[in-house]
PDB file with SEQRES, HELIX, SHEET and CRYST1 records, atoms N, CA, C and O in Angstrom:
SEQRES   1 A   85  UNK UNK UNK UNK UNK UNK UNK UNK UNK UNK UNK UNK UNK          
SEQRES   2 A   85  UNK UNK UNK UNK UNK UNK UNK UNK UNK UNK UNK UNK UNK          
SEQRES   3 A   85  UNK UNK UNK UNK UNK UNK UNK UNK UNK UNK UNK UNK UNK          
SEQRES   4 A   85  UNK UNK UNK UNK UNK UNK UNK UNK UNK UNK UNK UNK UNK          
SEQRES   5 A   85  UNK UNK UNK UNK UNK UNK UNK UNK UNK UNK UNK UNK UNK          
SEQRES   6 A   85  UNK UNK UNK UNK UNK UNK UNK UNK UNK UNK UNK UNK UNK          
SEQRES   7 A   85  UNK UNK UNK UNK UNK UNK UNK                                  
HELIX    1 AA1 UNK A   19  UNK A   23  1                                   5    
HELIX    2 AA2 UNK A   26  UNK A   35  1                                  10    
HELIX    3 AA3 UNK A   52  UNK A   54  5                                   3    
HELIX    4 AA4 UNK A   73  UNK A   83  1                                  11    
SHEET    1 AA1 4 UNK A  41  UNK A  46  0                                        
SHEET    2 AA1 4 UNK A  11  UNK A  16  1                                        
SHEET    3 AA1 4 UNK A  58  UNK A  60 -1                                        
SHEET    4 AA1 4 UNK A  63  UNK A  65 -1                                        
CRYST1    1.000    1.000    1.000  90.00  90.00  90.00 P 1           1          
ATOM      1  N   UNK A   1     -16.317 -21.443  11.096  1.00  0.00           N  
ATOM      2  CA  UNK A   1     -17.051 -20.225  11.493  1.00  0.00           C  
ATOM      3  C   UNK A   1     -16.127 -19.155  11.563  1.00  0.00           C  
ATOM      4  O   UNK A   1     -15.000 -19.302  12.036  1.00  0.00           O  
ATOM      5  N   UNK A   2     -16.593 -17.990  11.071  1.00  0.00           N  
ATOM      6  CA  UNK A   2     -15.796 -16.751  11.046  1.00  0.00           C  
ATOM      7  C   UNK A   2     -16.224 -15.857  12.237  1.00  0.00           C  
ATOM      8  O   UNK A   2     -17.363 -15.397  12.317  1.00  0.00           O  
ATOM      9  N   UNK A   3     -15.266 -15.636  13.150  1.00  0.00           N  
ATOM     10  CA  UNK A   3     -15.559 -14.764  14.220  1.00  0.00           C  
ATOM     11  C   UNK A   3     -15.040 -13.272  13.849  1.00  0.00           C  
ATOM     12  O   UNK A   3     -14.020 -13.099  13.181  1.00  0.00           O  
ATOM     13  N   UNK A   4     -15.724 -12.365  14.273  1.00  0.00           N  
ATOM     14  CA  UNK A   4     -15.326 -10.930  14.009  1.00  0.00           C  
ATOM     15  C   UNK A   4     -15.109 -10.175  15.249  1.00  0.00           C  
ATOM     16  O   UNK A   4     -15.795 -10.424  16.241  1.00  0.00           O  
ATOM     17  N   UNK A   5     -14.216  -9.288  15.260  1.00  0.00           N  
ATOM     18  CA  UNK A   5     -14.048  -8.336  16.372  1.00  0.00           C  
ATOM     19  C   UNK A   5     -14.286  -7.007  15.905  1.00  0.00           C  
ATOM     20  O   UNK A   5     -13.788  -6.062  16.517  1.00  0.00           O  
ATOM     21  N   UNK A   6     -15.042  -6.813  14.813  1.00  0.00           N  
ATOM     22  CA  UNK A   6     -15.304  -5.490  14.225  1.00  0.00           C  
ATOM     23  C   UNK A   6     -15.988  -4.660  15.288  1.00  0.00           C  
ATOM     24  O   UNK A   6     -16.766  -5.145  16.109  1.00  0.00           O  
ATOM     25  N   UNK A   7     -15.670  -3.432  15.230  1.00  0.00           N  
ATOM     26  CA  UNK A   7     -16.272  -2.387  16.072  1.00  0.00           C  
ATOM     27  C   UNK A   7     -16.912  -1.434  15.141  1.00  0.00           C  
ATOM     28  O   UNK A   7     -16.238  -0.632  14.494  1.00  0.00           O  
ATOM     29  N   UNK A   8     -18.218  -1.507  15.058  1.00  0.00           N  
ATOM     30  CA  UNK A   8     -18.944  -0.733  14.102  1.00  0.00           C  
ATOM     31  C   UNK A   8     -18.567  -1.059  12.676  1.00  0.00           C  
ATOM     32  O   UNK A   8     -18.709  -2.194  12.222  1.00  0.00           O  
ATOM     33  N   UNK A   9     -18.091  -0.063  11.987  1.00  0.00           N  
ATOM     34  CA  UNK A   9     -17.686  -0.234  10.447  1.00  0.00           C  
ATOM     35  C   UNK A   9     -16.176  -0.358  10.377  1.00  0.00           C  
ATOM     36  O   UNK A   9     -15.625  -0.455   9.280  1.00  0.00           O  
ATOM     37  N   UNK A  10     -15.517  -0.357  11.465  1.00  0.00           N  
ATOM     38  CA  UNK A  10     -14.002  -0.471  11.533  1.00  0.00           C  
ATOM     39  C   UNK A  10     -13.518  -1.885  11.410  1.00  0.00           C  
ATOM     40  O   UNK A  10     -14.073  -2.824  11.981  1.00  0.00           O  
ATOM     41  N   UNK A  11     -12.445  -1.999  10.631  1.00  0.00           N  
ATOM     42  CA  UNK A  11     -11.652  -3.298  10.687  1.00  0.00           C  
ATOM     43  C   UNK A  11     -10.681  -3.150  11.946  1.00  0.00           C  
ATOM     44  O   UNK A  11     -10.047  -2.113  12.143  1.00  0.00           O  
ATOM     45  N   UNK A  12     -10.618  -4.172  12.713  1.00  0.00           N  
ATOM     46  CA  UNK A  12      -9.771  -4.164  13.860  1.00  0.00           C  
ATOM     47  C   UNK A  12      -8.551  -5.068  13.675  1.00  0.00           C  
ATOM     48  O   UNK A  12      -8.647  -6.272  13.435  1.00  0.00           O  
ATOM     49  N   UNK A  13      -7.371  -4.391  13.806  1.00  0.00           N  
ATOM     50  CA  UNK A  13      -6.087  -5.090  13.712  1.00  0.00           C  
ATOM     51  C   UNK A  13      -5.459  -5.078  15.155  1.00  0.00           C  
ATOM     52  O   UNK A  13      -5.284  -4.028  15.774  1.00  0.00           O  
ATOM     53  N   UNK A  14      -5.138  -6.293  15.635  1.00  0.00           N  
ATOM     54  CA  UNK A  14      -4.454  -6.453  16.886  1.00  0.00           C  
ATOM     55  C   UNK A  14      -3.110  -6.966  16.660  1.00  0.00           C  
ATOM     56  O   UNK A  14      -2.976  -7.919  15.893  1.00  0.00           O  
ATOM     57  N   UNK A  15      -2.024  -6.409  17.278  1.00  0.00           N  
ATOM     58  CA  UNK A  15      -0.660  -6.868  17.106  1.00  0.00           C  
ATOM     59  C   UNK A  15      -0.285  -7.369  18.455  1.00  0.00           C  
ATOM     60  O   UNK A  15      -0.449  -6.686  19.467  1.00  0.00           O  
ATOM     61  N   UNK A  16       0.214  -8.551  18.462  1.00  0.00           N  
ATOM     62  CA  UNK A  16       0.796  -9.133  19.607  1.00  0.00           C  
ATOM     63  C   UNK A  16       1.928  -8.342  20.119  1.00  0.00           C  
ATOM     64  O   UNK A  16       2.861  -8.075  19.361  1.00  0.00           O  
ATOM     65  N   UNK A  17       1.920  -7.911  21.455  1.00  0.00           N  
ATOM     66  CA  UNK A  17       3.102  -7.226  21.957  1.00  0.00           C  
ATOM     67  C   UNK A  17       3.693  -8.055  23.115  1.00  0.00           C  
ATOM     68  O   UNK A  17       4.340  -7.502  24.004  1.00  0.00           O  
ATOM     69  N   UNK A  18       3.483  -9.306  23.103  1.00  0.00           N  
ATOM     70  CA  UNK A  18       4.074 -10.158  24.122  1.00  0.00           C  
ATOM     71  C   UNK A  18       5.627 -10.184  23.841  1.00  0.00           C  
ATOM     72  O   UNK A  18       6.099  -9.811  22.767  1.00  0.00           O  
ATOM     73  N   UNK A  19       6.336 -10.625  24.830  1.00  0.00           N  
ATOM     74  CA  UNK A  19       7.791 -10.473  24.848  1.00  0.00           C  
ATOM     75  C   UNK A  19       8.452 -11.112  23.612  1.00  0.00           C  
ATOM     76  O   UNK A  19       9.362 -10.522  23.030  1.00  0.00           O  
ATOM     77  N   UNK A  20       7.980 -12.370  23.188  1.00  0.00           N  
ATOM     78  CA  UNK A  20       8.463 -12.932  21.954  1.00  0.00           C  
ATOM     79  C   UNK A  20       8.301 -12.115  20.710  1.00  0.00           C  
ATOM     80  O   UNK A  20       9.228 -11.865  19.940  1.00  0.00           O  
ATOM     81  N   UNK A  21       7.049 -11.712  20.560  1.00  0.00           N  
ATOM     82  CA  UNK A  21       6.790 -10.924  19.375  1.00  0.00           C  
ATOM     83  C   UNK A  21       7.414  -9.596  19.336  1.00  0.00           C  
ATOM     84  O   UNK A  21       7.778  -9.077  18.281  1.00  0.00           O  
ATOM     85  N   UNK A  22       7.549  -8.990  20.609  1.00  0.00           N  
ATOM     86  CA  UNK A  22       8.121  -7.693  20.726  1.00  0.00           C  
ATOM     87  C   UNK A  22       9.665  -7.862  20.340  1.00  0.00           C  
ATOM     88  O   UNK A  22      10.196  -7.004  19.635  1.00  0.00           O  
ATOM     89  N   UNK A  23      10.320  -8.873  20.762  1.00  0.00           N  
ATOM     90  CA  UNK A  23      11.707  -9.130  20.437  1.00  0.00           C  
ATOM     91  C   UNK A  23      11.920  -9.364  18.933  1.00  0.00           C  
ATOM     92  O   UNK A  23      12.987  -9.086  18.385  1.00  0.00           O  
ATOM     93  N   UNK A  24      10.870  -9.882  18.292  1.00  0.00           N  
ATOM     94  CA  UNK A  24      10.937 -10.238  16.799  1.00  0.00           C  
ATOM     95  C   UNK A  24      10.452  -8.967  15.979  1.00  0.00           C  
ATOM     96  O   UNK A  24      10.360  -9.021  14.752  1.00  0.00           O  
ATOM     97  N   UNK A  25      10.165  -7.893  16.654  1.00  0.00           N  
ATOM     98  CA  UNK A  25       9.834  -6.670  15.870  1.00  0.00           C  
ATOM     99  C   UNK A  25       8.433  -6.243  15.748  1.00  0.00           C  
ATOM    100  O   UNK A  25       8.074  -5.659  14.726  1.00  0.00           O  
ATOM    101  N   UNK A  26       7.597  -6.490  16.723  1.00  0.00           N  
ATOM    102  CA  UNK A  26       6.114  -6.208  16.632  1.00  0.00           C  
ATOM    103  C   UNK A  26       5.931  -4.626  16.555  1.00  0.00           C  
ATOM    104  O   UNK A  26       5.005  -4.103  15.936  1.00  0.00           O  
ATOM    105  N   UNK A  27       6.895  -3.932  17.238  1.00  0.00           N  
ATOM    106  CA  UNK A  27       6.698  -2.461  17.281  1.00  0.00           C  
ATOM    107  C   UNK A  27       7.021  -1.993  15.751  1.00  0.00           C  
ATOM    108  O   UNK A  27       6.324  -1.093  15.284  1.00  0.00           O  
ATOM    109  N   UNK A  28       7.933  -2.505  15.048  1.00  0.00           N  
ATOM    110  CA  UNK A  28       8.162  -2.125  13.663  1.00  0.00           C  
ATOM    111  C   UNK A  28       7.012  -2.528  12.780  1.00  0.00           C  
ATOM    112  O   UNK A  28       6.736  -1.883  11.768  1.00  0.00           O  
ATOM    113  N   UNK A  29       6.319  -3.630  13.171  1.00  0.00           N  
ATOM    114  CA  UNK A  29       5.156  -4.028  12.389  1.00  0.00           C  
ATOM    115  C   UNK A  29       4.003  -2.891  12.583  1.00  0.00           C  
ATOM    116  O   UNK A  29       3.296  -2.518  11.647  1.00  0.00           O  
ATOM    117  N   UNK A  30       3.908  -2.431  13.792  1.00  0.00           N  
ATOM    118  CA  UNK A  30       2.941  -1.325  14.045  1.00  0.00           C  
ATOM    119  C   UNK A  30       3.221  -0.143  13.152  1.00  0.00           C  
ATOM    120  O   UNK A  30       2.349   0.383  12.460  1.00  0.00           O  
ATOM    121  N   UNK A  31       4.459   0.244  13.197  1.00  0.00           N  
ATOM    122  CA  UNK A  31       4.869   1.425  12.346  1.00  0.00           C  
ATOM    123  C   UNK A  31       4.624   1.259  10.949  1.00  0.00           C  
ATOM    124  O   UNK A  31       4.261   2.230  10.284  1.00  0.00           O  
ATOM    125  N   UNK A  32       4.791   0.070  10.401  1.00  0.00           N  
ATOM    126  CA  UNK A  32       4.681  -0.291   8.991  1.00  0.00           C  
ATOM    127  C   UNK A  32       3.137  -0.182   8.655  1.00  0.00           C  
ATOM    128  O   UNK A  32       2.761   0.341   7.606  1.00  0.00           O  
ATOM    129  N   UNK A  33       2.254  -0.707   9.602  1.00  0.00           N  
ATOM    130  CA  UNK A  33       0.827  -0.680   9.436  1.00  0.00           C  
ATOM    131  C   UNK A  33       0.413   0.769   9.376  1.00  0.00           C  
ATOM    132  O   UNK A  33      -0.362   1.162   8.504  1.00  0.00           O  
ATOM    133  N   UNK A  34       0.925   1.575  10.300  1.00  0.00           N  
ATOM    134  CA  UNK A  34       0.542   2.959  10.308  1.00  0.00           C  
ATOM    135  C   UNK A  34       0.909   3.701   9.045  1.00  0.00           C  
ATOM    136  O   UNK A  34       0.160   4.573   8.603  1.00  0.00           O  
ATOM    137  N   UNK A  35       2.120   3.355   8.413  1.00  0.00           N  
ATOM    138  CA  UNK A  35       2.569   3.891   7.154  1.00  0.00           C  
ATOM    139  C   UNK A  35       1.646   3.594   6.009  1.00  0.00           C  
ATOM    140  O   UNK A  35       1.604   4.362   5.048  1.00  0.00           O  
ATOM    141  N   UNK A  36       0.876   2.472   6.071  1.00  0.00           N  
ATOM    142  CA  UNK A  36      -0.078   2.096   5.114  1.00  0.00           C  
ATOM    143  C   UNK A  36      -1.289   3.076   4.984  1.00  0.00           C  
ATOM    144  O   UNK A  36      -2.005   3.113   3.983  1.00  0.00           O  
ATOM    145  N   UNK A  37      -1.433   3.773   5.956  1.00  0.00           N  
ATOM    146  CA  UNK A  37      -2.647   4.842   5.943  1.00  0.00           C  
ATOM    147  C   UNK A  37      -3.954   4.141   5.521  1.00  0.00           C  
ATOM    148  O   UNK A  37      -4.640   4.567   4.592  1.00  0.00           O  
ATOM    149  N   UNK A  38      -4.267   3.053   6.240  1.00  0.00           N  
ATOM    150  CA  UNK A  38      -5.462   2.319   5.935  1.00  0.00           C  
ATOM    151  C   UNK A  38      -6.653   3.090   6.528  1.00  0.00           C  
ATOM    152  O   UNK A  38      -6.578   3.575   7.657  1.00  0.00           O  
ATOM    153  N   UNK A  39      -7.774   3.205   5.747  1.00  0.00           N  
ATOM    154  CA  UNK A  39      -8.901   3.876   6.188  1.00  0.00           C  
ATOM    155  C   UNK A  39      -9.776   2.879   6.948  1.00  0.00           C  
ATOM    156  O   UNK A  39      -9.808   1.693   6.618  1.00  0.00           O  
ATOM    157  N   UNK A  40     -10.486   3.371   7.971  1.00  0.00           N  
ATOM    158  CA  UNK A  40     -11.456   2.527   8.650  1.00  0.00           C  
ATOM    159  C   UNK A  40     -10.869   1.449   9.451  1.00  0.00           C  
ATOM    160  O   UNK A  40     -11.537   0.437   9.663  1.00  0.00           O  
ATOM    161  N   UNK A  41      -9.622   1.576   9.940  1.00  0.00           N  
ATOM    162  CA  UNK A  41      -8.913   0.595  10.702  1.00  0.00           C  
ATOM    163  C   UNK A  41      -8.645   1.098  12.197  1.00  0.00           C  
ATOM    164  O   UNK A  41      -8.151   2.199  12.437  1.00  0.00           O  
ATOM    165  N   UNK A  42      -8.997   0.236  13.109  1.00  0.00           N  
ATOM    166  CA  UNK A  42      -8.617   0.501  14.600  1.00  0.00           C  
ATOM    167  C   UNK A  42      -7.411  -0.482  14.804  1.00  0.00           C  
ATOM    168  O   UNK A  42      -7.486  -1.693  14.597  1.00  0.00           O  
ATOM    169  N   UNK A  43      -6.346   0.148  15.212  1.00  0.00           N  
ATOM    170  CA  UNK A  43      -5.073  -0.588  15.491  1.00  0.00           C  
ATOM    171  C   UNK A  43      -4.842  -0.647  16.990  1.00  0.00           C  
ATOM    172  O   UNK A  43      -4.845   0.381  17.667  1.00  0.00           O  
ATOM    173  N   UNK A  44      -4.634  -1.890  17.525  1.00  0.00           N  
ATOM    174  CA  UNK A  44      -4.462  -2.128  18.948  1.00  0.00           C  
ATOM    175  C   UNK A  44      -3.248  -2.981  19.180  1.00  0.00           C  
ATOM    176  O   UNK A  44      -2.920  -3.842  18.364  1.00  0.00           O  
ATOM    177  N   UNK A  45      -2.620  -2.764  20.218  1.00  0.00           N  
ATOM    178  CA  UNK A  45      -1.549  -3.690  20.771  1.00  0.00           C  
ATOM    179  C   UNK A  45      -2.320  -4.662  21.700  1.00  0.00           C  
ATOM    180  O   UNK A  45      -3.315  -4.304  22.332  1.00  0.00           O  
ATOM    181  N   UNK A  46      -1.829  -5.849  21.743  1.00  0.00           N  
ATOM    182  CA  UNK A  46      -2.541  -6.955  22.421  1.00  0.00           C  
ATOM    183  C   UNK A  46      -1.554  -7.730  23.295  1.00  0.00           C  
ATOM    184  O   UNK A  46      -0.365  -7.817  22.987  1.00  0.00           O  
ATOM    185  N   UNK A  47      -2.065  -8.282  24.375  1.00  0.00           N  
ATOM    186  CA  UNK A  47      -1.235  -9.169  25.177  1.00  0.00           C  
ATOM    187  C   UNK A  47      -0.920 -10.488  24.342  1.00  0.00           C  
ATOM    188  O   UNK A  47      -1.469 -10.692  23.259  1.00  0.00           O  
ATOM    189  N   UNK A  48      -0.143 -11.239  24.821  1.00  0.00           N  
ATOM    190  CA  UNK A  48       0.491 -12.474  24.119  1.00  0.00           C  
ATOM    191  C   UNK A  48      -0.796 -13.277  23.607  1.00  0.00           C  
ATOM    192  O   UNK A  48      -1.763 -13.491  24.340  1.00  0.00           O  
ATOM    193  N   UNK A  49      -0.714 -13.690  22.306  1.00  0.00           N  
ATOM    194  CA  UNK A  49      -1.697 -14.637  21.672  1.00  0.00           C  
ATOM    195  C   UNK A  49      -1.387 -16.017  21.995  1.00  0.00           C  
ATOM    196  O   UNK A  49      -2.186 -16.876  21.623  1.00  0.00           O  
ATOM    197  N   UNK A  50      -0.403 -16.338  22.597  1.00  0.00           N  
ATOM    198  CA  UNK A  50       0.054 -17.747  22.897  1.00  0.00           C  
ATOM    199  C   UNK A  50       0.497 -18.588  21.765  1.00  0.00           C  
ATOM    200  O   UNK A  50       0.501 -19.818  21.801  1.00  0.00           O  
ATOM    201  N   UNK A  51       0.886 -17.835  20.715  1.00  0.00           N  
ATOM    202  CA  UNK A  51       1.428 -18.582  19.490  1.00  0.00           C  
ATOM    203  C   UNK A  51       2.861 -18.162  19.228  1.00  0.00           C  
ATOM    204  O   UNK A  51       3.248 -17.952  18.078  1.00  0.00           O  
ATOM    205  N   UNK A  52       3.633 -18.041  20.258  1.00  0.00           N  
ATOM    206  CA  UNK A  52       5.017 -17.388  20.148  1.00  0.00           C  
ATOM    207  C   UNK A  52       5.945 -17.972  19.156  1.00  0.00           C  
ATOM    208  O   UNK A  52       6.749 -17.269  18.544  1.00  0.00           O  
ATOM    209  N   UNK A  53       5.835 -19.359  18.976  1.00  0.00           N  
ATOM    210  CA  UNK A  53       6.683 -19.982  17.989  1.00  0.00           C  
ATOM    211  C   UNK A  53       6.470 -19.481  16.621  1.00  0.00           C  
ATOM    212  O   UNK A  53       7.391 -19.485  15.804  1.00  0.00           O  
ATOM    213  N   UNK A  54       5.302 -19.053  16.345  1.00  0.00           N  
ATOM    214  CA  UNK A  54       4.868 -18.488  14.993  1.00  0.00           C  
ATOM    215  C   UNK A  54       4.952 -16.984  14.867  1.00  0.00           C  
ATOM    216  O   UNK A  54       4.613 -16.458  13.807  1.00  0.00           O  
ATOM    217  N   UNK A  55       5.354 -16.311  15.815  1.00  0.00           N  
ATOM    218  CA  UNK A  55       5.299 -14.886  15.832  1.00  0.00           C  
ATOM    219  C   UNK A  55       6.157 -14.227  14.790  1.00  0.00           C  
ATOM    220  O   UNK A  55       7.065 -14.829  14.218  1.00  0.00           O  
ATOM    221  N   UNK A  56       5.866 -13.058  14.575  1.00  0.00           N  
ATOM    222  CA  UNK A  56       4.962 -12.185  15.051  1.00  0.00           C  
ATOM    223  C   UNK A  56       3.620 -12.391  14.638  1.00  0.00           C  
ATOM    224  O   UNK A  56       3.385 -12.573  13.444  1.00  0.00           O  
ATOM    225  N   UNK A  57       2.617 -12.384  15.571  1.00  0.00           N  
ATOM    226  CA  UNK A  57       1.265 -12.566  15.277  1.00  0.00           C  
ATOM    227  C   UNK A  57       0.441 -11.362  15.245  1.00  0.00           C  
ATOM    228  O   UNK A  57       0.641 -10.426  16.019  1.00  0.00           O  
ATOM    229  N   UNK A  58      -0.510 -11.368  14.339  1.00  0.00           N  
ATOM    230  CA  UNK A  58      -1.502 -10.223  14.296  1.00  0.00           C  
ATOM    231  C   UNK A  58      -2.834 -10.835  14.081  1.00  0.00           C  
ATOM    232  O   UNK A  58      -2.945 -11.951  13.574  1.00  0.00           O  
ATOM    233  N   UNK A  59      -3.827 -10.136  14.452  1.00  0.00           N  
ATOM    234  CA  UNK A  59      -5.255 -10.581  14.317  1.00  0.00           C  
ATOM    235  C   UNK A  59      -5.953  -9.525  13.580  1.00  0.00           C  
ATOM    236  O   UNK A  59      -5.956  -8.369  14.002  1.00  0.00           O  
ATOM    237  N   UNK A  60      -6.606  -9.904  12.386  1.00  0.00           N  
ATOM    238  CA  UNK A  60      -7.429  -8.939  11.732  1.00  0.00           C  
ATOM    239  C   UNK A  60      -8.905  -9.437  11.663  1.00  0.00           C  
ATOM    240  O   UNK A  60      -9.279 -10.445  11.063  1.00  0.00           O  
ATOM    241  N   UNK A  61      -9.661  -8.599  12.351  1.00  0.00           N  
ATOM    242  CA  UNK A  61     -11.198  -9.014  12.528  1.00  0.00           C  
ATOM    243  C   UNK A  61     -11.305 -10.516  13.009  1.00  0.00           C  
ATOM    244  O   UNK A  61     -12.087 -11.321  12.502  1.00  0.00           O  
ATOM    245  N   UNK A  62     -10.452 -10.799  14.021  1.00  0.00           N  
ATOM    246  CA  UNK A  62     -10.585 -12.131  14.610  1.00  0.00           C  
ATOM    247  C   UNK A  62      -9.819 -13.274  13.849  1.00  0.00           C  
ATOM    248  O   UNK A  62      -9.809 -14.426  14.284  1.00  0.00           O  
ATOM    249  N   UNK A  63      -9.214 -12.921  12.753  1.00  0.00           N  
ATOM    250  CA  UNK A  63      -8.506 -13.956  12.063  1.00  0.00           C  
ATOM    251  C   UNK A  63      -6.971 -13.861  12.396  1.00  0.00           C  
ATOM    252  O   UNK A  63      -6.315 -12.841  12.187  1.00  0.00           O  
ATOM    253  N   UNK A  64      -6.488 -14.956  12.903  1.00  0.00           N  
ATOM    254  CA  UNK A  64      -5.003 -14.949  13.306  1.00  0.00           C  
ATOM    255  C   UNK A  64      -4.085 -15.016  12.039  1.00  0.00           C  
ATOM    256  O   UNK A  64      -4.312 -15.823  11.137  1.00  0.00           O  
ATOM    257  N   UNK A  65      -3.100 -14.186  12.009  1.00  0.00           N  
ATOM    258  CA  UNK A  65      -2.118 -14.249  10.866  1.00  0.00           C  
ATOM    259  C   UNK A  65      -0.829 -14.357  11.585  1.00  0.00           C  
ATOM    260  O   UNK A  65      -0.529 -13.517  12.432  1.00  0.00           O  
ATOM    261  N   UNK A  66      -0.019 -15.390  11.279  1.00  0.00           N  
ATOM    262  CA  UNK A  66       1.222 -15.573  11.932  1.00  0.00           C  
ATOM    263  C   UNK A  66       2.404 -15.394  10.957  1.00  0.00           C  
ATOM    264  O   UNK A  66       2.189 -15.208   9.759  1.00  0.00           O  
ATOM    265  N   UNK A  67       3.636 -15.449  11.459  1.00  0.00           N  
ATOM    266  CA  UNK A  67       4.840 -15.290  10.795  1.00  0.00           C  
ATOM    267  C   UNK A  67       4.952 -13.945  10.037  1.00  0.00           C  
ATOM    268  O   UNK A  67       5.512 -13.855   8.945  1.00  0.00           O  
ATOM    269  N   UNK A  68       4.371 -12.883  10.702  1.00  0.00           N  
ATOM    270  CA  UNK A  68       4.434 -11.599  10.197  1.00  0.00           C  
ATOM    271  C   UNK A  68       5.835 -10.930  10.497  1.00  0.00           C  
ATOM    272  O   UNK A  68       6.403 -11.141  11.568  1.00  0.00           O  
ATOM    273  N   UNK A  69       6.321 -10.197   9.616  1.00  0.00           N  
ATOM    274  CA  UNK A  69       7.587  -9.475   9.870  1.00  0.00           C  
ATOM    275  C   UNK A  69       7.392  -8.031   9.380  1.00  0.00           C  
ATOM    276  O   UNK A  69       6.455  -7.776   8.623  1.00  0.00           O  
ATOM    277  N   UNK A  70       8.198  -7.135   9.765  1.00  0.00           N  
ATOM    278  CA  UNK A  70       8.066  -5.716   9.231  1.00  0.00           C  
ATOM    279  C   UNK A  70       8.157  -5.766   7.642  1.00  0.00           C  
ATOM    280  O   UNK A  70       7.525  -4.967   6.952  1.00  0.00           O  
ATOM    281  N   UNK A  71       8.922  -6.681   7.139  1.00  0.00           N  
ATOM    282  CA  UNK A  71       9.114  -6.732   5.651  1.00  0.00           C  
ATOM    283  C   UNK A  71       7.880  -7.311   4.961  1.00  0.00           C  
ATOM    284  O   UNK A  71       7.588  -6.930   3.827  1.00  0.00           O  
ATOM    285  N   UNK A  72       7.142  -8.227   5.612  1.00  0.00           N  
ATOM    286  CA  UNK A  72       5.974  -8.782   4.873  1.00  0.00           C  
ATOM    287  C   UNK A  72       4.594  -8.425   5.350  1.00  0.00           C  
ATOM    288  O   UNK A  72       3.611  -8.995   4.876  1.00  0.00           O  
ATOM    289  N   UNK A  73       4.491  -7.482   6.291  1.00  0.00           N  
ATOM    290  CA  UNK A  73       3.255  -7.129   6.868  1.00  0.00           C  
ATOM    291  C   UNK A  73       2.325  -6.499   5.883  1.00  0.00           C  
ATOM    292  O   UNK A  73       1.130  -6.793   5.881  1.00  0.00           O  
ATOM    293  N   UNK A  74       2.843  -5.637   5.042  1.00  0.00           N  
ATOM    294  CA  UNK A  74       1.956  -4.977   4.025  1.00  0.00           C  
ATOM    295  C   UNK A  74       1.383  -6.128   3.053  1.00  0.00           C  
ATOM    296  O   UNK A  74       0.195  -6.133   2.731  1.00  0.00           O  
ATOM    297  N   UNK A  75       2.238  -7.042   2.634  1.00  0.00           N  
ATOM    298  CA  UNK A  75       1.747  -8.147   1.829  1.00  0.00           C  
ATOM    299  C   UNK A  75       0.700  -8.910   2.453  1.00  0.00           C  
ATOM    300  O   UNK A  75      -0.315  -9.188   1.816  1.00  0.00           O  
ATOM    301  N   UNK A  76       0.872  -9.296   3.728  1.00  0.00           N  
ATOM    302  CA  UNK A  76      -0.051 -10.171   4.534  1.00  0.00           C  
ATOM    303  C   UNK A  76      -1.420  -9.371   4.614  1.00  0.00           C  
ATOM    304  O   UNK A  76      -2.490  -9.938   4.397  1.00  0.00           O  
ATOM    305  N   UNK A  77      -1.332  -8.016   4.939  1.00  0.00           N  
ATOM    306  CA  UNK A  77      -2.573  -7.337   5.039  1.00  0.00           C  
ATOM    307  C   UNK A  77      -3.364  -7.254   3.797  1.00  0.00           C  
ATOM    308  O   UNK A  77      -4.584  -7.420   3.811  1.00  0.00           O  
ATOM    309  N   UNK A  78      -2.662  -6.988   2.663  1.00  0.00           N  
ATOM    310  CA  UNK A  78      -3.190  -6.886   1.366  1.00  0.00           C  
ATOM    311  C   UNK A  78      -3.923  -8.202   1.032  1.00  0.00           C  
ATOM    312  O   UNK A  78      -5.058  -8.203   0.555  1.00  0.00           O  
ATOM    313  N   UNK A  79      -3.223  -9.323   1.305  1.00  0.00           N  
ATOM    314  CA  UNK A  79      -3.739 -10.665   1.071  1.00  0.00           C  
ATOM    315  C   UNK A  79      -4.985 -10.819   1.747  1.00  0.00           C  
ATOM    316  O   UNK A  79      -5.970 -11.285   1.175  1.00  0.00           O  
ATOM    317  N   UNK A  80      -4.987 -10.413   3.052  1.00  0.00           N  
ATOM    318  CA  UNK A  80      -6.267 -10.585   3.925  1.00  0.00           C  
ATOM    319  C   UNK A  80      -7.351  -9.753   3.280  1.00  0.00           C  
ATOM    320  O   UNK A  80      -8.477 -10.227   3.131  1.00  0.00           O  
ATOM    321  N   UNK A  81      -7.063  -8.586   2.912  1.00  0.00           N  
ATOM    322  CA  UNK A  81      -8.132  -7.703   2.300  1.00  0.00           C  
ATOM    323  C   UNK A  81      -8.705  -8.248   0.976  1.00  0.00           C  
ATOM    324  O   UNK A  81      -9.874  -7.981   0.697  1.00  0.00           O  
ATOM    325  N   UNK A  82      -7.959  -8.989   0.151  1.00  0.00           N  
ATOM    326  CA  UNK A  82      -8.306  -9.620  -0.972  1.00  0.00           C  
ATOM    327  C   UNK A  82      -9.099 -10.911  -0.777  1.00  0.00           C  
ATOM    328  O   UNK A  82     -10.114 -11.165  -1.426  1.00  0.00           O  
ATOM    329  N   UNK A  83      -8.541 -11.769   0.223  1.00  0.00           N  
ATOM    330  CA  UNK A  83      -8.975 -13.119   0.268  1.00  0.00           C  
ATOM    331  C   UNK A  83      -9.672 -13.426   1.588  1.00  0.00           C  
ATOM    332  O   UNK A  83     -10.357 -14.440   1.718  1.00  0.00           O  
ATOM    333  N   UNK A  84      -9.491 -12.533   2.573  1.00  0.00           N  
ATOM    334  CA  UNK A  84     -10.091 -12.773   3.909  1.00  0.00           C  
ATOM    335  C   UNK A  84      -9.356 -13.814   4.791  1.00  0.00           C  
ATOM    336  O   UNK A  84      -9.925 -14.321   5.758  1.00  0.00           O  
ATOM    337  N   UNK A  85      -8.114 -14.120   4.454  1.00  0.00           N  
ATOM    338  CA  UNK A  85      -7.345 -15.069   5.346  1.00  0.00           C  
ATOM    339  C   UNK A  85      -5.858 -14.657   5.243  1.00  0.00           C  
ATOM    340  O   UNK A  85      -5.001 -15.273   5.877  1.00  0.00           O  
TER     341      UNK A  85                                                      
END                                                                             
């Protein structure tokens, strides 16, 4: 089952800002996402997703994406936009 956190017509991206993800570079991930200039996106920081071992974690429209880094975040988001996972 696919859960969505969409707000209206916006895609919602949440970035884990828990201490583990923060130490792994979640702030840099936020900056990289901002640089992508995605239209129709609401970007939020989030409390810990509880998946610290696999962080940095982001959630796009309710779909958890793990092992995100500042270097691969663009690739991961583009894959989600193409494939939905």
